[in-house]
C-alpha positions in Angstrom: 23.7 -28.5 13.5 21.9 -25.3 12.5 18.6 -24.5 14.0 15.8 -23.8 11.5 13.7 -20.9 12.5 10.2 -20.8 11.0 8.9 -17.4 10.2 5.9 -16.2 12.1 2.6 -15.8 10.4 1.3 -12.3 10.6 -1.5 -13.5 12.9 1.1 -14.3 15.5 2.7 -10.8 15.3 1.6 -7.5 16.7 0.1 -6.4 13.3 -3.5 -6.8 12.3 -5.4 -6.6 9.0 -7.3 -3.4 8.3 -8.7 -3.8 4.8 -8.2 -5.5 1.4 -6.6 -4.0 -1.6 -7.3 -5.2 -5.1 -6.1 -4.1 -8.5 -8.4 -6.1 -10.8 -6.7 -5.4 -14.2 -3.4 -6.7 -12.8 -5.0 -9.7 -10.9 -3.6 -8.5 -7.6 -5.3 -8.9 -4.1 -3.7 -8.2 -0.8 -4.6 -8.0 2.9 -3.3 -4.7 4.1 -2.0 -4.7 7.6 -1.9 -1.8 10.1 1.6 -0.3 10.3 4.5 0.3 8.0 7.4 -0.9 10.1 10.0 -3.3 8.5 8.5 -6.1 10.6 5.0 -5.5 9.3 6.1 -5.1 5.7 7.7 -8.5 5.8 4.2 -9.9 6.0 2.7 -7.7 3.3 1.5 -4.2 2.5 1.0 -1.9 5.5 -1.0 1.2 6.0 1.0 4.1 7.3 -0.4 5.1 10.7 0.2 8.7 9.9 -2.2 8.5 7.0 -6.0 8.4 6.9 -8.3 5.4 6.7 -10.3 4.9 3.4 -13.5 6.1 4.9 -12.0 9.4 6.1 -11.5 12.4 3.9 -7.7 12.2 3.4 -4.7 10.5 1.9 -4.4 6.7 2.5 -0.7 5.6 2.3 0.1 2.0 1.8 3.7 0.8 1.8 5.0 -2.6 0.5 8.2 -4.2 -0.6 8.3 -6.9 -3.2 4.5 -7.3 -3.0 4.1 -4.2 -5.1 6.5 -5.1 -7.9 3.4 -5.2 -10.2 3.3 -1.4 -10.0 5.9 -1.3 -12.7 3.1 -2.2 -15.1 0.5 0.1 -13.7 -1.2 2.6 -16.0 -3.0 5.9 -15.6 -6.7 5.3 -15.1 -6.2 1.8 -13.7 -8.7 1.0 -10.9 -7.6 0.2 -7.3 -10.2 -0.9 -4.8 -10.0 -0.9 -1.0 -12.6 -2.9 1.0 -12.9 -2.6 4.7 -14.2 -5.1 7.3 -17.6 -3.3 7.4 -18.3 -4.1 3.7 -17.5 -0.7 2.4 -15.7 -0.5 -0.9 -13.7 2.5 -2.0 -12.7 2.9 -5.6 -9.7 4.8 -6.8 -8.4 5.8 -10.3 -4.6 6.1 -10.9 -3.8 9.7 -11.8 0.0 9.9 -11.3 3.2 7.9 -11.0 6.4 9.4 -9.6 9.7 8.6 -8.1 10.8 10.4 -4.9 13.9 10.4 -2.8 12.9 10.0 0.9 16.2 11.7 1.9 15.0 14.9 0.3 11.2 14.6 0.0 8.3 13.3 2.0 5.1 11.5 1.1 2.5 14.2 1.5 -0.6 13.3 3.4 -3.5 15.8 3.0 -7.2 16.0 3.3 -7.6 15.0 -0.4 -9.5 11.7 -1.0 -6.6 9.8 -2.5 -4.5 6.7 -2.2 -0.7 6.4 -2.5 0.9 3.1 -3.1 4.6 3.2 -2.2 7.4 0.7 -2.9 11.2 0.8 -3.2 12.6 1.8 -6.6 14.2 0.5 -8.7 12.0 -2.6 -8.5 15.0 -5.0 -8.4 16.8 -2.7 -5.9 17.3 -3.0 -2.2 14.8 -1.7 0.4 17.6 0.3 2.1 17.8 2.7 -0.8 15.8 5.9 -0.3 14.2 6.1 -3.7 10.4 5.2 -3.7 8.0 4.6 -6.6 4.7 6.3 -5.7 1.4 5.6 -7.4 -1.3 8.2 -6.6 -5.0 7.4 -7.2 -8.0 9.6 -6.6 -11.2 8.3 -5.0 -14.0 8.4 -7.5 -16.8 6.3 -6.0 -17.8 4.8 -2.7 -20.5 2.3 -2.2 -21.5 -0.5 0.1 -21.4 -4.2 -1.0 
């Protein structure tokens, strides 16, 4: 008889939520977890610990697997919103979409107020491939709820 193993909920793992991500025009909302390890990304999108937080002046990098398949329909000027646990809301505007090969390129983190959403490419491909679809959005307004 096979033993059925129930998957752990993220609250039982070593990852924790850091903020919410929403893309209103695509009806998408996610809890973003801290960390971008394979274990964390099984639960949902994860913030790369080598990137900045939304309130800092720098690049916020969020990785996800199948959760970000909607990115294949993203358009320039679409709005992306990050909301932290203190009630701050950070709005971003999509300015670029690209495909990179992680075996040759890196995801650049700088002191530019921007957001990079990263997912495997092609969208129906396997996560072991090194190609990544990268959506870059620039912060354009910050206000408190």
